[in-house]
C-alpha positions as CSV (number, residue, x, y, z in Angstrom):
1,M,85.7,83.4,80.9
2,M,89.1,81.8,80.8
3,S,91.1,82.4,77.6
4,S,94.4,80.8,76.6
5,T,97.0,82.0,74.2
6,E,99.1,78.8,74.3
7,R,98.7,75.2,75.2
8,I,99.4,74.2,78.8
9,N,102.2,71.8,79.3
10,I,102.3,70.6,82.9
11,A,105.5,68.6,82.5
12,A,107.4,71.6,81.1
13,S,106.1,73.9,83.9
14,A,107.2,71.5,86.7
15,Q,110.7,70.6,85.5
16,R,113.1,68.8,87.8
17,L,115.7,71.0,89.6
18,D,119.2,69.6,89.5
19,V,121.2,69.6,92.7
20,D,124.2,71.9,93.1
21,N,126.4,71.1,96.1
22,R,127.9,74.6,96.1
23,I,124.5,75.9,97.3
24,P,124.0,75.1,101.0
25,L,121.4,72.6,101.9
26,R,119.4,75.2,103.9
27,Y,118.8,77.1,100.7
28,Y,117.0,74.0,99.2
29,Y,114.9,73.9,102.4
30,R,114.0,77.5,101.8
31,I,113.1,76.7,98.2
32,A,110.7,74.1,99.4
33,D,109.1,76.5,101.9
34,N,108.7,79.1,99.1
35,I,107.0,76.6,96.8
36,L,104.6,75.6,99.5
37,K,103.9,79.3,100.2
38,Q,103.0,79.8,96.6
39,A,100.8,76.7,96.7
40,D,98.9,78.1,99.7
41,I,98.2,81.4,97.8
42,F,97.1,79.6,94.6
43,R,94.9,77.3,96.8
44,A,93.2,80.3,98.4
45,E,92.7,81.9,95.0
46,K,91.2,78.7,93.7
47,N,93.8,78.5,90.9
48,I,94.0,74.7,90.8
49,I,96.3,74.5,87.8
50,D,99.1,76.6,89.3
51,L,98.5,74.8,92.6
52,Y,99.0,71.5,90.9
53,I,102.2,72.7,89.3
54,M,103.6,73.9,92.6
55,L,102.8,70.6,94.3
56,L,104.6,68.8,91.5
57,R,107.6,71.0,91.9
58,F,107.6,70.4,95.6
59,S,107.3,66.7,95.2
60,G,110.2,66.6,92.7
61,L,112.4,68.8,94.9
62,V,111.9,66.7,98.0
63,S,112.1,63.3,96.3
64,E,114.6,63.9,93.5
65,T,116.8,66.8,94.4
66,I,117.3,67.3,98.2
67,P,118.2,63.7,99.0
68,F,121.1,63.8,96.5
69,H,122.7,66.8,98.2
70,R,126.0,65.9,99.8
71,D,125.0,67.3,103.2
72,Y,121.6,65.6,103.3
73,R,122.7,62.5,105.2
74,A,124.3,64.7,107.9
75,S,121.2,66.9,108.2
76,L,118.8,66.8,111.2
77,Q,116.4,63.9,111.4
78,S,113.6,66.3,112.3
79,Q,114.0,68.1,109.0
80,K,113.8,64.8,107.1
81,V,110.6,63.8,108.9
82,Y,109.0,67.2,108.3
83,L,109.8,67.0,104.6
84,K,108.5,63.5,104.3
85,S,105.2,64.4,106.0
86,R,104.7,67.4,103.7
87,L,105.6,65.2,100.7
88,L,102.8,62.7,101.6
89,N,100.3,65.5,102.0
90,A,101.3,66.9,98.6
91,L,101.0,63.5,96.9
92,N,97.6,63.0,98.3
93,E,96.4,66.4,97.2
94,L,97.8,65.8,93.7
95,E,95.7,62.7,93.4
96,E,92.6,64.6,94.5
97,L,93.3,67.4,92.1
98,K,94.3,65.3,89.1
99,P,90.8,64.8,87.6
100,A,89.7,68.4,87.9
101,V,93.0,69.7,86.6
102,Q,93.0,67.3,83.6
103,Q,89.5,68.4,82.8
104,K,90.4,72.1,83.0
105,I,93.5,71.6,80.9
106,N,91.6,69.7,78.2
107,E,89.0,72.5,78.2
108,L,91.7,75.2,77.8
109,N,93.6,73.3,75.1
110,R,90.3,72.6,73.2
111,R,89.5,76.3,73.4
112,Y,92.9,77.2,72.2
113,T,92.5,74.8,69.3
114,N,89.1,76.2,68.4
115,Q,90.5,79.8,68.5
116,S,93.4,78.8,66.3
117,N,91.1,77.1,63.8
118,S,88.7,80.0,63.7
119,L,91.6,82.5,63.2
120,Q,92.9,80.4,60.3
121,Q,89.5,80.0,58.7
122,S,88.9,83.7,59.1
123,A,92.2,84.5,57.4
124,V,91.5,82.1,54.5
125,K,88.0,83.6,54.1
126,N,89.3,87.1,54.0
127,Q,91.9,86.2,51.5
128,S,89.3,84.5,49.2
129,L,87.0,87.5,49.4
130,T,89.8,89.8,48.5
131,Y,90.8,88.0,45.4
132,Y,87.3,86.7,44.4
133,G,86.6,89.4,41.7
134,M,90.0,89.0,40.1
135,T,89.9,85.2,40.0
136,K,86.4,85.3,38.5
137,A,87.3,87.8,35.9
138,V,90.2,85.8,34.5
139,K,88.6,82.4,34.5
140,P,87.4,82.5,30.8
141,A,90.9,83.4,29.8
142,A,92.4,80.6,31.9
143,R,90.2,78.0,30.2
144,E,91.5,79.0,26.7
145,F,95.2,79.7,27.4
146,N,98.0,78.1,29.3
147,S,98.5,79.6,32.8
148,Y,102.1,80.4,31.8
149,G,101.0,82.5,28.8
150,P,101.7,86.3,28.5
151,I,99.6,88.5,30.8
152,A,98.6,90.7,27.9
153,Q,97.1,87.8,26.0
154,Q,95.1,86.6,28.9
155,L,93.7,90.2,29.5
156,S,92.9,90.6,25.8
157,Y,90.6,87.6,25.9
158,S,88.9,88.5,29.1
159,K,85.4,89.8,29.4
160,P,84.6,93.5,28.6
161,M,85.7,96.0,31.2
162,E,82.1,97.1,31.9
163,E,81.0,93.6,32.8
164,Q,84.1,93.0,35.0
165,F,83.6,96.3,36.8
166,R,79.9,95.5,37.3
167,R,80.8,92.2,39.0
168,M,83.6,93.6,41.2
169,S,81.6,96.7,42.3
170,L,78.1,96.7,43.6
171,N,76.1,98.4,40.8
172,L,78.2,101.5,41.0
173,M,78.5,103.8,38.1
174,R,81.7,103.2,36.1
175,P,84.0,106.2,36.2
176,K,84.9,108.0,33.1
177,D,87.9,107.0,31.0
178,E,89.4,110.5,31.7
179,T,89.2,109.8,35.5
180,L,90.7,106.4,35.1
181,S,93.6,107.7,33.0
182,K,94.4,110.3,35.6
183,H,94.7,107.7,38.4
184,S,96.3,104.9,36.4
185,I,100.0,104.1,37.1
186,L,100.3,102.9,33.5
187,G,99.2,106.2,31.9
188,P,96.1,107.1,29.8
189,N,96.6,104.1,27.3
190,G,97.1,101.4,29.9
191,L,99.1,98.3,28.9
192,Y,99.1,99.3,25.2
193,G,100.6,102.8,25.7
194,Q,104.2,103.7,24.9
195,W,106.6,104.7,27.6
196,Q,107.6,108.4,27.6
197,P,110.4,109.9,29.6
198,P,109.6,112.5,32.2
199,K,109.5,116.1,30.9
200,T,112.4,118.4,31.8
201,N,111.0,121.7,30.7
202,I,108.9,122.1,33.8
203,R,110.4,123.4,37.1
204,V,109.0,123.8,40.5
205,Q,110.4,126.9,42.2
206,Y,110.1,127.1,46.0
207,P,110.1,130.5,47.8
208,S,113.6,131.6,49.0
209,N,112.3,133.5,52.1
210,I,109.7,131.8,54.3
211,D,108.0,133.8,57.1
212,L,107.8,131.5,60.1
213,T,106.3,134.1,62.5
214,P,103.1,132.7,64.2
215,I,99.7,133.9,63.0
216,E,97.6,135.7,65.6
217,F,93.8,135.6,65.6
218,P,92.6,138.7,67.4
219,S,89.0,137.5,67.8
220,L,90.2,134.2,69.5
221,Q,92.7,136.0,71.7
222,Q,90.1,138.5,72.8
223,A,87.7,135.8,73.6
224,I,90.3,134.0,75.8
225,Q,91.2,137.2,77.6
226,N,87.6,137.8,78.4
227,K,87.3,134.4,80.1
228,L,90.4,134.9,82.2
229,P,89.8,136.0,85.8
230,D,91.3,139.2,87.1
231,K,94.6,138.7,88.8
232,S,93.7,141.3,91.4
233,D,90.5,139.5,92.4
234,H,91.5,136.7,94.8
235,S,88.0,136.0,96.1
236,N,87.1,133.5,93.3
237,S,90.6,132.0,92.8
238,E,91.8,128.8,94.5
239,P,95.3,127.7,94.8
240,E,96.2,124.6,92.8
241,A,96.7,121.4,94.8
242,S,100.3,120.6,95.3
243,S,101.6,117.3,94.2
244,I,102.2,114.6,96.8
245,E,105.9,114.4,97.7
246,S,107.4,111.1,98.7
247,T,109.7,111.0,101.7
248,V,112.4,108.3,102.3
249,T,113.6,108.0,105.9
250,V,116.3,105.6,106.4
251,G,116.3,103.8,109.8
252,N,119.0,103.8,112.3
253,C,121.8,101.5,111.2
254,E,122.3,100.0,114.6
255,N,118.6,99.6,115.5
256,S,117.7,98.4,112.0
257,Q,114.6,100.4,111.8
258,K,112.5,100.2,108.6
259,S,111.2,103.2,106.8
260,H,108.0,103.3,104.7
261,V,108.1,105.0,101.3
262,D,104.9,106.5,100.1
263,E,105.7,107.4,96.6
264,P,103.6,109.3,94.1
265,C,102.3,107.9,90.8
266,P,104.5,109.7,88.3
267,M,107.4,107.9,86.7
268,I,111.0,108.2,87.8
269,S,112.7,111.6,87.9
270,F,110.0,113.8,86.4
271,E,111.1,117.3,85.6
272,E,108.8,120.2,86.6
273,S,107.3,121.6,83.4
274,E,106.8,125.3,83.0
275,T,103.3,126.5,83.6
276,A,101.5,127.8,80.6
277,P,100.0,131.3,80.9
278,V,96.6,130.2,79.8
279,H,94.8,127.0,80.7
280,I,91.6,126.1,78.9
281,N,89.4,123.1,79.9
282,V,92.1,121.4,82.0
283,T,91.0,117.8,82.5
284,R,92.6,115.5,85.0
285,Q,93.8,112.3,83.4
286,P,94.1,108.9,85.1
287,S,97.5,107.7,86.3
288,P,99.4,105.6,83.8
289,P,99.2,101.9,84.2
290,P,102.2,99.7,84.9
291,V,104.5,99.7,81.9
292,L,107.3,97.3,80.9
293,A,110.6,98.3,82.3
294,E,112.2,98.5,78.9
295,V,109.8,101.1,77.7
296,Q,109.7,103.1,80.9
297,D,112.1,105.8,79.7
298,L,110.2,106.2,76.5
299,V,106.9,106.7,78.4
300,H,108.1,109.6,80.5
301,A,109.9,111.1,77.6
302,I,106.5,111.3,75.9
303,S,104.3,112.1,78.8
304,P,106.2,114.2,81.4
305,Q,103.2,116.2,82.4
306,V,101.3,113.2,83.9
307,K,101.3,113.8,87.7
308,E,98.0,112.2,88.9
309,T,98.0,110.1,92.1
310,D,94.6,108.5,92.0
311,C,95.3,105.3,90.2
312,R,94.6,101.6,90.6
313,I,96.0,98.3,89.3
314,D,93.4,96.2,87.5
315,N,93.7,92.7,89.0
316,P,92.1,90.1,86.7
317,S,89.7,87.6,88.1
318,T,91.0,84.2,89.0
319,E,89.0,82.6,86.3
320,A,91.1,84.4,83.7
321,L,94.4,83.2,85.0
322,V,96.1,80.8,82.7
323,P,99.5,79.4,83.7
324,S,102.4,79.2,81.3
325,E,105.9,78.0,81.2
326,S,107.4,81.5,81.3
327,P,107.9,83.3,84.7
328,L,105.2,85.3,86.3
329,Q,105.0,89.0,86.0
330,L,107.1,91.1,88.4
331,H,106.1,94.6,89.4
332,I,108.5,97.2,90.8
333,S,107.8,100.6,92.0
334,T,108.7,103.5,89.7
335,T,110.6,105.2,92.5
336,M,112.4,102.2,94.0
337,M,115.6,102.5,92.0
338,E,115.8,106.2,92.7
339,S,115.4,105.6,96.4
340,F,118.1,102.9,96.3
341,M,120.5,105.3,94.6
342,K,120.0,107.9,97.4
343,L,120.9,105.2,100.0
344,A,124.0,104.3,98.0
345,K,125.1,107.8,97.3
346,S,127.9,107.9,99.9
347,N,129.4,104.6,98.6
348,T,128.9,105.8,95.0
349,N,130.8,109.0,95.7
350,R,133.7,106.8,97.0
351,N,133.5,104.4,94.0
352,L,132.2,101.6,96.2
353,E,129.5,99.2,95.1
354,T,126.2,98.9,97.1
355,C,123.8,96.1,97.1
356,G,120.2,95.5,98.3
357,V,117.8,92.6,98.4
358,L,114.4,92.7,96.7
359,A,111.5,90.9,98.5
360,G,107.7,91.0,98.0
361,S,104.4,89.3,97.7
362,L,102.4,87.2,95.3
363,K,98.8,88.0,94.2
364,N,96.8,86.9,91.1
365,R,99.9,85.4,89.5
366,K,101.9,88.6,89.8
367,F,104.9,89.2,92.1
368,Y,105.2,92.7,93.7
369,V,108.4,94.0,95.2
370,T,107.2,95.5,98.5
371,A,110.5,95.6,100.5
372,L,114.0,96.9,99.7
373,I,116.4,95.3,102.2
374,I,119.9,96.9,102.7
375,P,122.0,94.2,104.4
376,K,125.3,94.4,106.1
377,Q,127.9,94.2,103.3
378,E,131.5,94.5,102.3
379,S,132.2,96.6,99.2
380,T,135.0,97.3,96.7
381,S,135.0,99.3,93.5
382,D,133.9,96.2,91.5
383,S,132.2,93.8,94.0
384,C,129.8,93.7,96.9
385,Q,129.2,90.9,99.4
386,T,126.6,90.5,102.1
387,T,128.0,89.5,105.4
388,N,124.9,88.4,107.5
389,E,122.4,86.6,105.4
390,E,120.5,85.2,108.4
391,E,119.2,88.7,109.1
392,I,117.8,88.9,105.6
393,F,116.1,85.5,106.0
394,E,114.7,86.6,109.3
395,V,113.1,89.8,107.8
396,Q,111.6,87.8,104.9
397,D,110.2,85.1,107.3
398,K,108.6,87.6,109.7
399,R,106.9,89.4,106.8
400,S,106.2,86.3,104.8
401,L,108.0,87.7,101.8
402,F,109.3,86.0,98.7
403,P,113.0,86.6,97.6
404,L,112.6,88.4,94.3
405,G,116.2,89.3,93.4
406,W,118.8,91.9,94.2
407,I,120.0,95.3,93.1
408,H,123.5,96.7,93.1
409,T,125.5,99.6,91.7
410,H,128.3,99.8,89.2
411,P,129.8,103.2,90.3
412,T,132.7,103.1,87.8
413,Q,131.6,100.6,85.2
414,S,128.9,100.3,82.5
415,C,125.5,98.6,82.8
416,F,126.2,94.8,82.4
417,M,126.4,91.6,84.4
418,S,130.0,90.6,85.4
419,S,131.0,87.0,85.9
420,I,130.7,87.5,89.7
421,D,127.2,89.0,89.2
422,L,126.2,86.0,87.2
423,H,127.3,83.6,89.9
424,T,125.6,85.7,92.6
425,H,122.3,85.9,90.7
426,Y,122.4,82.1,90.0
427,S,121.6,81.5,93.7
428,Y,118.7,83.9,93.6
429,Q,117.2,82.4,90.4
430,I,117.6,78.9,92.0
431,M,115.5,80.1,94.9
432,L,112.8,81.6,92.6
433,P,112.8,81.6,88.8
434,E,111.2,85.1,88.7
435,S,114.1,86.7,90.6
436,V,115.8,89.5,88.8
437,A,119.2,91.3,89.0
438,I,119.0,95.1,88.7
439,V,122.3,96.9,87.8
440,M,122.5,100.7,88.4
441,A,125.3,102.4,86.4
442,P,125.1,106.1,87.0
443,R,128.2,106.8,84.8
444,D,127.0,104.8,81.8
445,A,125.9,107.5,79.3
446,S,123.9,105.0,77.2
447,R,122.1,103.0,79.9
448,K,121.7,104.0,83.5
449,H,120.1,100.8,84.7
450,G,119.3,97.3,83.5
451,I,117.0,94.5,84.7
452,F,118.5,91.1,83.9
453,R,117.9,87.4,84.3
454,L,119.9,84.3,83.4
455,T,118.6,82.5,80.3
456,T,116.9,79.2,80.8
457,P,118.2,76.6,80.3
458,G,121.3,78.0,78.6
459,G,122.8,80.5,81.1
460,M,121.6,78.5,84.1
461,S,123.4,75.3,82.9
462,V,126.6,77.2,82.1
463,I,126.8,78.8,85.6
464,R,125.8,75.5,87.3
465,Q,128.8,73.7,85.7
466,C,131.3,76.5,86.2
467,Q,133.6,76.0,89.1
468,K,135.7,79.1,88.8
469,R,135.7,82.1,91.1
470,G,136.4,85.8,90.8
471,F,136.3,87.5,87.4
472,H,136.6,85.0,84.5
473,P,135.1,84.4,81.1
474,H,132.3,81.9,80.5
475,I,131.7,79.6,77.5
476,Q,128.6,80.2,75.3
477,P,125.5,78.1,76.2
478,P,125.0,75.0,74.1
479,D,122.0,76.5,72.3
480,G,124.2,79.4,71.1
481,G,122.2,82.0,73.0
482,P,123.4,84.6,75.6
483,L,124.2,83.9,79.2
484,Y,121.7,86.5,80.4
485,S,119.1,88.7,78.9
486,T,116.9,91.7,79.7
487,C,113.7,90.8,81.4
488,T,110.5,91.2,79.3
489,D,108.0,90.5,82.1
490,V,109.0,93.2,84.6
491,Y,106.6,96.2,85.0
492,M,107.3,99.6,86.5
493,N,104.3,100.2,88.7
494,P,103.5,103.9,89.7
495,N,101.0,102.6,92.4
496,L,103.2,100.3,94.3
497,N,104.4,101.2,97.8
498,F,107.5,99.6,99.4
499,D,109.4,99.6,102.7
500,V,113.1,100.3,103.0
501,I,114.7,98.1,105.7
502,D,118.3,99.2,106.3
503,L,120.2,96.5,108.3
504,R,123.6,98.2,108.2
């Protein structure tokens, strides 16, 4: 059954994209193709609401953004005819979907309202039940005295303690006065008692020498030893299964061969733990599910012993998919960043930056990074520039991949987004709002990597209006927020495989 945690706003989910003449017109054509590709996936998954939103985005892009680009008039006529034909198809499908989408949205919003009302009523009911006994006990006093009167006067005119206790407790025996006085924070005499200072003639003396040696239980130790097999007897012993090791083979630079990475389920850079001499009832645990990127380090700091490989990702049914204005989830392999750092090691040793392109697939409203593309590039100690972007587009088109962001190193700097990085990522986030920028900073003692995205609309609007180049400061967004922020919808997935495609 579909459940919603927020109201669905179609207009906010399909906002108009402002044209930026600094971005080549072919990029906008690729944006249109990516939107139609997402629409095809949502149509196949029978997700009519997200399909409707994608068709609205495509219609707005083709009719309100692309025609206002300065290079549009000089573009090929065939491209214009193609876009117009796709626009007519999108408009016709929007008209067909509108009644069903409106009915679905009304149903979800009504369910959201009912859930909110039921939660509020439940909270009010619980609160009234909590204070019912107290309110009922002081009602007689409230009738006779002003509500602003002293508390002691109101309590003195209330009903006897036995009757109040009988109402508040369900026919339980009243505890003795001695018991009540021991547990009362007001002392044995309650409100009418006199305050007494703490006694100083009583001391608590702790032992000066504490024996911290472990206590041995001979009977338990003997029972364990009896259950252990004899080391000399190898007939009944079986060797433990070795953990699956991942291999990364980088293709030839000239032939641009890809290499497939088949990584294990454990998190990044697990240390081999020492084997305990005695194992009792060893039970295999399932592999950890995808975790948010920001809590990844915490997870394998707590559970370094998890090394299982049989794990799956639970994909929710299409009926439980509810669109929202925020970006979709993005899943990244737990070993991808480590593999990238191995590919960038030679440049890192020479204090040169290295960059790569992230690409992947879409399924059940989740993006998965399934390809790490290393393009031809020119690098310095604080910058990295791709030199042949057409090769990247060719790889993405042949494999029907979405552009999901980029990754690059800061070999000599800390983990942050420079002004050049912000302008570079702006073009990726224009292509796809879910795109991320991963910064690898091996020399940053506090943070080795970060996954960032420009804030919307604050950071995106500032970079769109900025005409400067090179390293330069930026103004603060109008809303007072940051230019970029750490992503909260990126998951490190121990089950996700990816290909390394080295084009250098």
